[in-house]
PDB file of N, CA, C and O in Angstrom:
ATOM      1  N   UNK A   1      44.967 -95.461-205.378  1.00  0.00           N
ATOM      2  CA  UNK A   1      44.182 -94.298-205.861  1.00  0.00           C
ATOM      3  C   UNK A   1      43.896 -93.432-204.485  1.00  0.00           C
ATOM      4  O   UNK A   1      43.998 -92.206-204.526  1.00  0.00           O
ATOM      5  N   UNK A   2      43.616 -93.958-203.542  1.00  0.00           N
ATOM      6  CA  UNK A   2      43.121 -93.270-202.369  1.00  0.00           C
ATOM      7  C   UNK A   2      44.091 -92.153-202.223  1.00  0.00           C
ATOM      8  O   UNK A   2      43.710 -90.986-202.134  1.00  0.00           O
ATOM      9  N   UNK A   3      45.538 -92.556-202.194  1.00  0.00           N
ATOM     10  CA  UNK A   3      46.640 -91.330-201.963  1.00  0.00           C
ATOM     11  C   UNK A   3      46.729 -90.718-202.966  1.00  0.00           C
ATOM     12  O   UNK A   3      47.278 -89.647-202.707  1.00  0.00           O
ATOM     13  N   UNK A   4      46.361 -90.844-204.544  1.00  0.00           N
ATOM     14  CA  UNK A   4      46.466 -90.067-205.398  1.00  0.00           C
ATOM     15  C   UNK A   4      45.193 -88.892-205.226  1.00  0.00           C
ATOM     16  O   UNK A   4      45.222 -87.754-205.694  1.00  0.00           O
ATOM     17  N   UNK A   5      43.842 -89.636-204.252  1.00  0.00           N
ATOM     18  CA  UNK A   5      42.795 -88.628-204.211  1.00  0.00           C
ATOM     19  C   UNK A   5      43.168 -87.721-203.196  1.00  0.00           C
ATOM     20  O   UNK A   5      42.982 -86.521-203.398  1.00  0.00           O
ATOM     21  N   UNK A   6      43.743 -88.167-201.974  1.00  0.00           N
ATOM     22  CA  UNK A   6      44.468 -86.979-201.242  1.00  0.00           C
ATOM     23  C   UNK A   6      45.122 -86.048-201.961  1.00  0.00           C
ATOM     24  O   UNK A   6      44.560 -84.989-202.240  1.00  0.00           O
ATOM     25  N   UNK A   7      46.369 -86.312-202.349  1.00  0.00           N
ATOM     26  CA  UNK A   7      47.306 -85.574-203.202  1.00  0.00           C
ATOM     27  C   UNK A   7      46.156 -84.760-203.987  1.00  0.00           C
ATOM     28  O   UNK A   7      46.031 -83.631-203.511  1.00  0.00           O
ATOM     29  N   UNK A   8      45.561 -84.941-204.719  1.00  0.00           N
ATOM     30  CA  UNK A   8      44.862 -83.997-205.734  1.00  0.00           C
ATOM     31  C   UNK A   8      44.079 -83.139-204.925  1.00  0.00           C
ATOM     32  O   UNK A   8      43.961 -81.932-205.133  1.00  0.00           O
ATOM     33  N   UNK A   9      43.538 -83.774-203.987  1.00  0.00           N
ATOM     34  CA  UNK A   9      42.326 -83.061-203.225  1.00  0.00           C
ATOM     35  C   UNK A   9      43.216 -81.942-202.278  1.00  0.00           C
ATOM     36  O   UNK A   9      42.605 -80.907-202.014  1.00  0.00           O
ATOM     37  N   UNK A  10      44.481 -82.056-201.796  1.00  0.00           N
ATOM     38  CA  UNK A  10      45.114 -80.904-201.085  1.00  0.00           C
ATOM     39  C   UNK A  10      45.394 -79.984-202.539  1.00  0.00           C
ATOM     40  O   UNK A  10      44.839 -78.897-202.697  1.00  0.00           O
ATOM     41  N   UNK A  11      46.273 -80.537-203.508  1.00  0.00           N
ATOM     42  CA  UNK A  11      46.548 -79.706-204.384  1.00  0.00           C
ATOM     43  C   UNK A  11      45.461 -78.666-205.085  1.00  0.00           C
ATOM     44  O   UNK A  11      45.709 -77.552-205.547  1.00  0.00           O
ATOM     45  N   UNK A  12      43.916 -79.495-205.018  1.00  0.00           N
ATOM     46  CA  UNK A  12      42.724 -78.369-205.571  1.00  0.00           C
ATOM     47  C   UNK A  12      42.885 -77.049-204.303  1.00  0.00           C
ATOM     48  O   UNK A  12      42.889 -75.831-204.487  1.00  0.00           O
ATOM     49  N   UNK A  13      42.999 -77.763-203.110  1.00  0.00           N
ATOM     50  CA  UNK A  13      42.868 -76.726-202.383  1.00  0.00           C
ATOM     51  C   UNK A  13      43.804 -75.212-202.081  1.00  0.00           C
ATOM     52  O   UNK A  13      43.524 -74.039-201.835  1.00  0.00           O
ATOM     53  N   UNK A  14      45.040 -76.021-202.263  1.00  0.00           N
ATOM     54  CA  UNK A  14      46.221 -74.923-202.488  1.00  0.00           C
ATOM     55  C   UNK A  14      46.323 -74.016-203.859  1.00  0.00           C
ATOM     56  O   UNK A  14      46.534 -72.804-203.905  1.00  0.00           O
ATOM     57  N   UNK A  15      46.078 -75.101-205.187  1.00  0.00           N
ATOM     58  CA  UNK A  15      45.745 -74.199-206.296  1.00  0.00           C
ATOM     59  C   UNK A  15      45.128 -74.519-207.286  1.00  0.00           C
ATOM     60  O   UNK A  15      45.491 -74.388-208.455  1.00  0.00           O
ATOM     61  N   UNK A  16      43.953 -75.050-206.804  1.00  0.00           N
ATOM     62  CA  UNK A  16      42.813 -75.562-207.584  1.00  0.00           C
ATOM     63  C   UNK A  16      41.963 -74.231-208.354  1.00  0.00           C
ATOM     64  O   UNK A  16      41.154 -74.164-209.279  1.00  0.00           O
ATOM     65  N   UNK A  17      42.451 -73.489-207.673  1.00  0.00           N
ATOM     66  CA  UNK A  17      41.648 -71.877-208.401  1.00  0.00           C
ATOM     67  C   UNK A  17      42.640 -71.767-209.937  1.00  0.00           C
ATOM     68  O   UNK A  17      42.225 -71.272-210.985  1.00  0.00           O
ATOM     69  N   UNK A  18      43.749 -72.250-209.764  1.00  0.00           N
ATOM     70  CA  UNK A  18      44.480 -71.632-211.263  1.00  0.00           C
ATOM     71  C   UNK A  18      44.261 -72.463-212.121  1.00  0.00           C
ATOM     72  O   UNK A  18      44.283 -72.079-213.291  1.00  0.00           O
ATOM     73  N   UNK A  19      43.966 -73.933-211.812  1.00  0.00           N
ATOM     74  CA  UNK A  19      43.509 -75.053-212.817  1.00  0.00           C
ATOM     75  C   UNK A  19      42.316 -75.091-213.070  1.00  0.00           C
ATOM     76  O   UNK A  19      41.909 -75.952-213.850  1.00  0.00           O
ATOM     77  N   UNK A  20      41.445 -74.185-212.489  1.00  0.00           N
ATOM     78  CA  UNK A  20      39.928 -74.705-213.174  1.00  0.00           C
ATOM     79  C   UNK A  20      39.263 -75.573-212.555  1.00  0.00           C
ATOM     80  O   UNK A  20      38.244 -75.902-213.163  1.00  0.00           O
ATOM     81  N   UNK A  21      39.476 -76.237-211.292  1.00  0.00           N
ATOM     82  CA  UNK A  21      39.199 -77.189-210.606  1.00  0.00           C
ATOM     83  C   UNK A  21      39.583 -78.765-210.967  1.00  0.00           C
ATOM     84  O   UNK A  21      39.071 -79.701-210.352  1.00  0.00           O
ATOM     85  N   UNK A  22      40.589 -78.952-212.084  1.00  0.00           N
ATOM     86  CA  UNK A  22      40.903 -79.933-212.409  1.00  0.00           C
ATOM     87  C   UNK A  22      41.327 -80.884-211.292  1.00  0.00           C
ATOM     88  O   UNK A  22      40.818 -82.001-211.381  1.00  0.00           O
ATOM     89  N   UNK A  23      42.168 -80.679-210.236  1.00  0.00           N
ATOM     90  CA  UNK A  23      42.650 -81.592-209.342  1.00  0.00           C
ATOM     91  C   UNK A  23      41.033 -81.835-208.349  1.00  0.00           C
ATOM     92  O   UNK A  23      40.573 -82.807-207.750  1.00  0.00           O
ATOM     93  N   UNK A  24      40.644 -80.709-208.527  1.00  0.00           N
ATOM     94  CA  UNK A  24      39.233 -81.285-207.218  1.00  0.00           C
ATOM     95  C   UNK A  24      38.647 -82.593-207.976  1.00  0.00           C
ATOM     96  O   UNK A  24      38.669 -83.763-207.593  1.00  0.00           O
ATOM     97  N   UNK A  25      38.151 -82.079-209.087  1.00  0.00           N
ATOM     98  CA  UNK A  25      37.244 -83.118-209.682  1.00  0.00           C
ATOM     99  C   UNK A  25      37.987 -84.573-210.032  1.00  0.00           C
ATOM    100  O   UNK A  25      37.297 -85.580-210.197  1.00  0.00           O
ATOM    101  N   UNK A  26      39.285 -84.607-210.123  1.00  0.00           N
ATOM    102  CA  UNK A  26      39.579 -85.501-210.081  1.00  0.00           C
ATOM    103  C   UNK A  26      40.198 -86.588-209.042  1.00  0.00           C
ATOM    104  O   UNK A  26      40.382 -87.787-209.255  1.00  0.00           O
ATOM    105  N   UNK A  27      40.513 -85.728-207.670  1.00  0.00           N
ATOM    106  CA  UNK A  27      40.205 -86.113-206.465  1.00  0.00           C
ATOM    107  C   UNK A  27      38.970 -86.837-205.967  1.00  0.00           C
ATOM    108  O   UNK A  27      39.092 -87.760-205.162  1.00  0.00           O
ATOM    109  N   UNK A  28      37.689 -86.421-206.454  1.00  0.00           N
ATOM    110  CA  UNK A  28      36.764 -86.882-206.305  1.00  0.00           C
ATOM    111  C   UNK A  28      36.255 -88.218-207.001  1.00  0.00           C
ATOM    112  O   UNK A  28      35.554 -88.998-206.356  1.00  0.00           O
ATOM    113  N   UNK A  29      36.643 -88.506-208.451  1.00  0.00           N
ATOM    114  CA  UNK A  29      36.659 -89.373-209.135  1.00  0.00           C
ATOM    115  C   UNK A  29      37.334 -90.556-208.674  1.00  0.00           C
ATOM    116  O   UNK A  29      36.856 -91.685-208.563  1.00  0.00           O
ATOM    117  N   UNK A  30      38.793 -90.069-208.354  1.00  0.00           N
ATOM    118  CA  UNK A  30      39.891 -91.151-207.726  1.00  0.00           C
ATOM    119  C   UNK A  30      39.259 -91.569-206.330  1.00  0.00           C
ATOM    120  O   UNK A  30      39.412 -92.751-206.022  1.00  0.00           O
ATOM    121  N   UNK A  31      38.493 -90.662-205.351  1.00  0.00           N
ATOM    122  CA  UNK A  31      37.992 -91.065-204.069  1.00  0.00           C
ATOM    123  C   UNK A  31      37.015 -92.027-204.035  1.00  0.00           C
ATOM    124  O   UNK A  31      36.979 -92.976-203.252  1.00  0.00           O
ATOM    125  N   UNK A  32      36.063 -91.714-205.074  1.00  0.00           N
ATOM    126  CA  UNK A  32      35.045 -92.678-205.299  1.00  0.00           C
ATOM    127  C   UNK A  32      35.613 -94.298-205.612  1.00  0.00           C
ATOM    128  O   UNK A  32      35.275 -95.325-205.024  1.00  0.00           O
ATOM    129  N   UNK A  33      36.449 -94.163-206.582  1.00  0.00           N
ATOM    130  CA  UNK A  33      37.264 -95.484-206.870  1.00  0.00           C
ATOM    131  C   UNK A  33      37.861 -96.148-205.719  1.00  0.00           C
ATOM    132  O   UNK A  33      37.927 -97.333-205.393  1.00  0.00           O
ATOM    133  N   UNK A  34      38.236 -95.175-205.243  1.00  0.00           N
ATOM    134  CA  UNK A  34      39.347 -95.932-203.939  1.00  0.00           C
ATOM    135  C   UNK A  34      38.462 -96.372-202.809  1.00  0.00           C
ATOM    136  O   UNK A  34      38.742 -97.395-202.183  1.00  0.00           O
ATOM    137  N   UNK A  35      37.349 -95.610-202.501  1.00  0.00           N
ATOM    138  CA  UNK A  35      35.962 -96.250-201.633  1.00  0.00           C
ATOM    139  C   UNK A  35      35.535 -97.478-202.017  1.00  0.00           C
ATOM    140  O   UNK A  35      35.215 -98.322-201.179  1.00  0.00           O
ATOM    141  N   UNK A  36      35.484 -97.712-203.381  1.00  0.00           N
ATOM    142  CA  UNK A  36      34.928 -99.021-203.906  1.00  0.00           C
ATOM    143  C   UNK A  36      35.885 -99.918-203.403  1.00  0.00           C
ATOM    144  O   UNK A  36      35.393-100.860-202.783  1.00  0.00           O
ATOM    145  N   UNK A  37      37.198 -99.898-203.497  1.00  0.00           N
ATOM    146  CA  UNK A  37      38.257-100.764-203.460  1.00  0.00           C
ATOM    147  C   UNK A  37      38.509-101.110-202.341  1.00  0.00           C
ATOM    148  O   UNK A  37      38.856-102.234-201.977  1.00  0.00           O
ATOM    149  N   UNK A  38      38.326-100.001-201.595  1.00  0.00           N
ATOM    150  CA  UNK A  38      38.504-100.390-200.062  1.00  0.00           C
ATOM    151  C   UNK A  38      37.343-100.873-199.091  1.00  0.00           C
ATOM    152  O   UNK A  38      37.377-101.012-197.869  1.00  0.00           O
ATOM    153  N   UNK A  39      36.323-101.086-199.973  1.00  0.00           N
ATOM    154  CA  UNK A  39      35.209-101.350-199.263  1.00  0.00           C
ATOM    155  C   UNK A  39      35.040-102.434-198.304  1.00  0.00           C
ATOM    156  O   UNK A  39      34.427-102.524-197.240  1.00  0.00           O
ATOM    157  N   UNK A  40      35.745-103.211-198.970  1.00  0.00           N
ATOM    158  CA  UNK A  40      35.556-104.726-197.968  1.00  0.00           C
ATOM    159  C   UNK A  40      36.512-104.862-196.947  1.00  0.00           C
ATOM    160  O   UNK A  40      36.256-105.753-196.137  1.00  0.00           O
ATOM    161  N   UNK A  41      37.692-104.129-196.738  1.00  0.00           N
ATOM    162  CA  UNK A  41      38.623-104.154-195.670  1.00  0.00           C
ATOM    163  C   UNK A  41      39.858-104.826-195.869  1.00  0.00           C
ATOM    164  O   UNK A  41      40.695-104.963-194.977  1.00  0.00           O
ATOM    165  N   UNK A  42      39.977-105.239-197.007  1.00  0.00           N
ATOM    166  CA  UNK A  42      41.002-105.863-197.294  1.00  0.00           C
ATOM    167  C   UNK A  42      42.468-105.118-197.853  1.00  0.00           C
ATOM    168  O   UNK A  42      43.636-105.506-197.833  1.00  0.00           O
ATOM    169  N   UNK A  43      41.768-103.767-198.395  1.00  0.00           N
ATOM    170  CA  UNK A  43      42.874-102.841-198.918  1.00  0.00           C
ATOM    171  C   UNK A  43      43.263-101.792-198.061  1.00  0.00           C
ATOM    172  O   UNK A  43      42.153-101.429-197.674  1.00  0.00           O
ATOM    173  N   UNK A  44      43.893-101.219-197.622  1.00  0.00           N
ATOM    174  CA  UNK A  44      43.912 -99.785-196.516  1.00  0.00           C
ATOM    175  C   UNK A  44      43.929 -98.722-197.711  1.00  0.00           C
ATOM    176  O   UNK A  44      44.249 -98.695-198.900  1.00  0.00           O
ATOM    177  N   UNK A  45      43.488 -97.990-196.885  1.00  0.00           N
ATOM    178  CA  UNK A  45      43.412 -96.473-197.625  1.00  0.00           C
ATOM    179  C   UNK A  45      41.825 -95.636-197.599  1.00  0.00           C
ATOM    180  O   UNK A  45      41.466 -94.755-198.379  1.00  0.00           O
ATOM    181  N   UNK A  46      41.181 -96.120-196.654  1.00  0.00           N
ATOM    182  CA  UNK A  46      39.780 -95.615-196.954  1.00  0.00           C
ATOM    183  C   UNK A  46      39.741 -94.411-195.822  1.00  0.00           C
ATOM    184  O   UNK A  46      38.633 -93.959-195.531  1.00  0.00           O
ATOM    185  N   UNK A  47      40.620 -94.012-195.339  1.00  0.00           N
ATOM    186  CA  UNK A  47      40.360 -92.633-194.922  1.00  0.00           C
ATOM    187  C   UNK A  47      40.918 -91.578-195.429  1.00  0.00           C
ATOM    188  O   UNK A  47      40.541 -90.443-195.137  1.00  0.00           O
ATOM    189  N   UNK A  48      42.125 -91.893-196.454  1.00  0.00           N
ATOM    190  CA  UNK A  48      42.652 -91.167-197.524  1.00  0.00           C
ATOM    191  C   UNK A  48      41.827 -90.829-198.673  1.00  0.00           C
ATOM    192  O   UNK A  48      41.804 -89.767-199.296  1.00  0.00           O
ATOM    193  N   UNK A  49      41.092 -91.984-198.876  1.00  0.00           N
ATOM    194  CA  UNK A  49      39.828 -91.745-199.687  1.00  0.00           C
ATOM    195  C   UNK A  49      38.728 -90.822-199.286  1.00  0.00           C
ATOM    196  O   UNK A  49      38.255 -89.981-200.050  1.00  0.00           O
ATOM    197  N   UNK A  50      38.377 -90.994-198.170  1.00  0.00           N
ATOM    198  CA  UNK A  50      37.254 -90.146-197.667  1.00  0.00           C
ATOM    199  C   UNK A  50      37.802 -88.820-197.131  1.00  0.00           C
ATOM    200  O   UNK A  50      36.967 -88.197-196.475  1.00  0.00           O
ATOM    201  N   UNK A  51      38.885 -88.291-197.236  1.00  0.00           N
ATOM    202  CA  UNK A  51      39.551 -87.086-196.991  1.00  0.00           C
ATOM    203  C   UNK A  51      39.707 -86.159-198.438  1.00  0.00           C
ATOM    204  O   UNK A  51      39.550 -84.958-198.659  1.00  0.00           O
ATOM    205  N   UNK A  52      40.113 -87.375-199.347  1.00  0.00           N
ATOM    206  CA  UNK A  52      40.519 -86.665-200.484  1.00  0.00           C
ATOM    207  C   UNK A  52      39.142 -86.395-200.948  1.00  0.00           C
ATOM    208  O   UNK A  52      39.123 -85.277-201.463  1.00  0.00           O
ATOM    209  N   UNK A  53      37.797 -87.055-200.979  1.00  0.00           N
ATOM    210  CA  UNK A  53      36.433 -87.078-201.345  1.00  0.00           C
ATOM    211  C   UNK A  53      36.054 -85.729-200.593  1.00  0.00           C
ATOM    212  O   UNK A  53      35.351 -84.891-201.158  1.00  0.00           O
ATOM    213  N   UNK A  54      36.542 -85.539-199.286  1.00  0.00           N
ATOM    214  CA  UNK A  54      35.785 -84.106-198.702  1.00  0.00           C
ATOM    215  C   UNK A  54      36.442 -82.908-199.556  1.00  0.00           C
ATOM    216  O   UNK A  54      35.772 -82.030-200.099  1.00  0.00           O
ATOM    217  N   UNK A  55      37.701 -82.983-199.595  1.00  0.00           N
ATOM    218  CA  UNK A  55      38.452 -81.899-199.882  1.00  0.00           C
ATOM    219  C   UNK A  55      37.892 -81.552-201.742  1.00  0.00           C
ATOM    220  O   UNK A  55      37.751 -80.506-202.376  1.00  0.00           O
ATOM    221  N   UNK A  56      37.745 -82.703-202.016  1.00  0.00           N
ATOM    222  CA  UNK A  56      37.308 -82.244-203.541  1.00  0.00           C
ATOM    223  C   UNK A  56      36.205 -81.696-203.658  1.00  0.00           C
ATOM    224  O   UNK A  56      36.008 -80.759-204.432  1.00  0.00           O
ATOM    225  N   UNK A  57      35.138 -82.312-202.740  1.00  0.00           N
ATOM    226  CA  UNK A  57      33.945 -81.447-203.067  1.00  0.00           C
ATOM    227  C   UNK A  57      33.440 -80.392-202.369  1.00  0.00           C
ATOM    228  O   UNK A  57      32.361 -79.848-202.606  1.00  0.00           O
ATOM    229  N   UNK A  58      34.285 -80.069-201.424  1.00  0.00           N
ATOM    230  CA  UNK A  58      34.218 -78.722-201.000  1.00  0.00           C
ATOM    231  C   UNK A  58      34.804 -77.951-201.812  1.00  0.00           C
ATOM    232  O   UNK A  58      34.317 -76.820-201.826  1.00  0.00           O
ATOM    233  N   UNK A  59      35.729 -78.130-202.552  1.00  0.00           N
ATOM    234  CA  UNK A  59      36.242 -77.011-203.358  1.00  0.00           C
ATOM    235  C   UNK A  59      35.931 -77.341-205.109  1.00  0.00           C
ATOM    236  O   UNK A  59      36.423 -76.604-205.964  1.00  0.00           O
ATOM    237  N   UNK A  60      35.006 -78.609-205.496  1.00  0.00           N
ATOM    238  CA  UNK A  60      34.721 -78.199-206.641  1.00  0.00           C
ATOM    239  C   UNK A  60      33.465 -77.607-206.881  1.00  0.00           C
ATOM    240  O   UNK A  60      33.269 -77.036-207.954  1.00  0.00           O
ATOM    241  N   UNK A  61      32.373 -77.686-205.801  1.00  0.00           N
ATOM    242  CA  UNK A  61      31.267 -76.413-206.387  1.00  0.00           C
ATOM    243  C   UNK A  61      31.658 -75.286-206.582  1.00  0.00           C
ATOM    244  O   UNK A  61      31.444 -74.752-207.670  1.00  0.00           O
ATOM    245  N   UNK A  62      32.378 -74.592-205.504  1.00  0.00           N
ATOM    246  CA  UNK A  62      32.733 -73.168-205.831  1.00  0.00           C
ATOM    247  C   UNK A  62      33.734 -72.808-207.269  1.00  0.00           C
ATOM    248  O   UNK A  62      33.812 -71.764-207.917  1.00  0.00           O
ATOM    249  N   UNK A  63      34.413 -74.086-207.439  1.00  0.00           N
ATOM    250  CA  UNK A  63      35.327 -74.226-208.953  1.00  0.00           C
ATOM    251  C   UNK A  63      34.259 -73.981-210.057  1.00  0.00           C
ATOM    252  O   UNK A  63      34.345 -73.100-210.913  1.00  0.00           O
ATOM    253  N   UNK A  64      33.225 -74.886-209.925  1.00  0.00           N
ATOM    254  CA  UNK A  64      32.254 -74.818-211.065  1.00  0.00           C
ATOM    255  C   UNK A  64      31.543 -73.757-211.231  1.00  0.00           C
ATOM    256  O   UNK A  64      31.355 -73.296-212.357  1.00  0.00           O
ATOM    257  N   UNK A  65      31.118 -73.293-210.299  1.00  0.00           N
ATOM    258  CA  UNK A  65      30.705 -71.754-210.181  1.00  0.00           C
ATOM    259  C   UNK A  65      31.630 -70.653-210.420  1.00  0.00           C
ATOM    260  O   UNK A  65      31.153 -69.591-210.820  1.00  0.00           O
ATOM    261  N   UNK A  66      32.749 -70.745-210.252  1.00  0.00           N
ATOM    262  CA  UNK A  66      33.716 -69.520-210.756  1.00  0.00           C
ATOM    263  C   UNK A  66      33.987 -69.692-212.412  1.00  0.00           C
ATOM    264  O   UNK A  66      34.243 -68.752-213.164  1.00  0.00           O
ATOM    265  N   UNK A  67      33.904 -70.711-212.697  1.00  0.00           N
ATOM    266  CA  UNK A  67      34.471 -71.334-213.998  1.00  0.00           C
ATOM    267  C   UNK A  67      33.490 -70.783-214.914  1.00  0.00           C
ATOM    268  O   UNK A  67      33.811 -70.089-215.878  1.00  0.00           O
ATOM    269  N   UNK A  68      32.087 -71.144-214.566  1.00  0.00           N
ATOM    270  CA  UNK A  68      30.610 -70.703-215.324  1.00  0.00           C
ATOM    271  C   UNK A  68      30.761 -69.203-215.031  1.00  0.00           C
ATOM    272  O   UNK A  68      30.500 -68.499-216.007  1.00  0.00           O
ATOM    273  N   UNK A  69      31.154 -68.494-213.819  1.00  0.00           N
ATOM    274  CA  UNK A  69      31.081 -67.036-214.223  1.00  0.00           C
ATOM    275  C   UNK A  69      31.634 -66.459-215.241  1.00  0.00           C
ATOM    276  O   UNK A  69      31.101 -65.628-215.976  1.00  0.00           O
ATOM    277  N   UNK A  70      33.280 -67.104-215.346  1.00  0.00           N
ATOM    278  CA  UNK A  70      34.178 -66.581-216.129  1.00  0.00           C
ATOM    279  C   UNK A  70      33.790 -66.644-217.179  1.00  0.00           C
ATOM    280  O   UNK A  70      34.038 -65.686-217.912  1.00  0.00           O
ATOM    281  N   UNK A  71      33.171 -67.558-217.611  1.00  0.00           N
ATOM    282  CA  UNK A  71      32.908 -68.055-219.163  1.00  0.00           C
ATOM    283  C   UNK A  71      31.709 -67.171-219.791  1.00  0.00           C
ATOM    284  O   UNK A  71      31.657 -66.631-220.897  1.00  0.00           O
ATOM    285  N   UNK A  72      30.598 -67.192-218.563  1.00  0.00           N
ATOM    286  CA  UNK A  72      29.431 -66.350-219.016  1.00  0.00           C
ATOM    287  C   UNK A  72      29.679 -64.640-218.858  1.00  0.00           C
ATOM    288  O   UNK A  72      28.951 -63.804-219.394  1.00  0.00           O
ATOM    289  N   UNK A  73      30.421 -64.445-218.324  1.00  0.00           N
ATOM    290  CA  UNK A  73      30.935 -63.302-217.883  1.00  0.00           C
ATOM    291  C   UNK A  73      31.587 -62.678-219.423  1.00  0.00           C
ATOM    292  O   UNK A  73      31.256 -61.647-220.007  1.00  0.00           O
ATOM    293  N   UNK A  74      32.505 -63.593-219.776  1.00  0.00           N
ATOM    294  CA  UNK A  74      33.171 -63.298-220.909  1.00  0.00           C
ATOM    295  C   UNK A  74      32.374 -63.291-222.384  1.00  0.00           C
ATOM    296  O   UNK A  74      32.819 -62.622-223.317  1.00  0.00           O
ATOM    297  N   UNK A  75      31.207 -64.061-222.505  1.00  0.00           N
ATOM    298  CA  UNK A  75      30.485 -64.374-222.994  1.00  0.00           C
ATOM    299  C   UNK A  75      29.577 -62.869-223.439  1.00  0.00           C
ATOM    300  O   UNK A  75      29.554 -62.405-224.579  1.00  0.00           O
ATOM    301  N   UNK A  76      29.077 -62.453-222.593  1.00  0.00           N
ATOM    302  CA  UNK A  76      28.066 -61.754-222.277  1.00  0.00           C
ATOM    303  C   UNK A  76      28.805 -60.089-222.667  1.00  0.00           C
ATOM    304  O   UNK A  76      28.300 -59.085-223.170  1.00  0.00           O
ATOM    305  N   UNK A  77      30.573 -60.462-222.032  1.00  0.00           N
ATOM    306  CA  UNK A  77      30.799 -59.137-222.290  1.00  0.00           C
ATOM    307  C   UNK A  77      31.090 -58.999-223.823  1.00  0.00           C
ATOM    308  O   UNK A  77      31.168 -57.808-224.123  1.00  0.00           O
ATOM    309  N   UNK A  78      31.290 -59.906-224.970  1.00  0.00           N
ATOM    310  CA  UNK A  78      31.444 -60.192-226.161  1.00  0.00           C
ATOM    311  C   UNK A  78      30.281 -59.764-226.891  1.00  0.00           C
ATOM    312  O   UNK A  78      30.287 -58.924-227.791  1.00  0.00           O
ATOM    313  N   UNK A  79      29.315 -60.371-226.466  1.00  0.00           N
ATOM    314  CA  UNK A  79      27.523 -60.178-226.870  1.00  0.00           C
ATOM    315  C   UNK A  79      27.248 -58.903-227.023  1.00  0.00           C
ATOM    316  O   UNK A  79      26.850 -58.362-228.055  1.00  0.00           O
ATOM    317  N   UNK A  80      27.525 -58.264-225.674  1.00  0.00           N
ATOM    318  CA  UNK A  80      26.767 -56.682-225.459  1.00  0.00           C
ATOM    319  C   UNK A  80      27.132 -55.552-226.287  1.00  0.00           C
ATOM    320  O   UNK A  80      28.346 -55.350-226.257  1.00  0.00           O
ATOM    321  N   UNK A  81      26.464 -54.728-227.037  1.00  0.00           N
ATOM    322  CA  UNK A  81      26.891 -53.846-227.862  1.00  0.00           C
ATOM    323  C   UNK A  81      27.692 -52.811-226.788  1.00  0.00           C
ATOM    324  O   UNK A  81      27.280 -52.805-225.628  1.00  0.00           O
ATOM    325  N   UNK A  82      28.613 -52.102-227.082  1.00  0.00           N
ATOM    326  CA  UNK A  82      28.817 -50.774-226.642  1.00  0.00           C
ATOM    327  C   UNK A  82      28.477 -49.633-226.918  1.00  0.00           C
ATOM    328  O   UNK A  82      28.504 -49.636-228.149  1.00  0.00           O
ATOM    329  N   UNK A  83      28.108 -48.440-226.527  1.00  0.00           N
ATOM    330  CA  UNK A  83      27.718 -47.590-226.981  1.00  0.00           C
ATOM    331  C   UNK A  83      28.612 -46.565-227.684  1.00  0.00           C
ATOM    332  O   UNK A  83      28.114 -45.570-228.210  1.00  0.00           O
TER     333      UNK A  83
END
């Protein structure tokens, strides 16, 4: 899960804008699950989980704002009467 979090975090950085932040959200979810698995130290991948979380959180916030702006912008355009 830590590797998947890191890979999805990198994909989110490189192409997440095209996919509406889905890789970033998945990177955050898998990163938290991987941190839970690596907490006791018997499994490796703690650093990859942290890196996936950082990449996911850095880009999930702007992606949520961008998606909301696109949604509400199109909604307001459709509702606003034209002269």
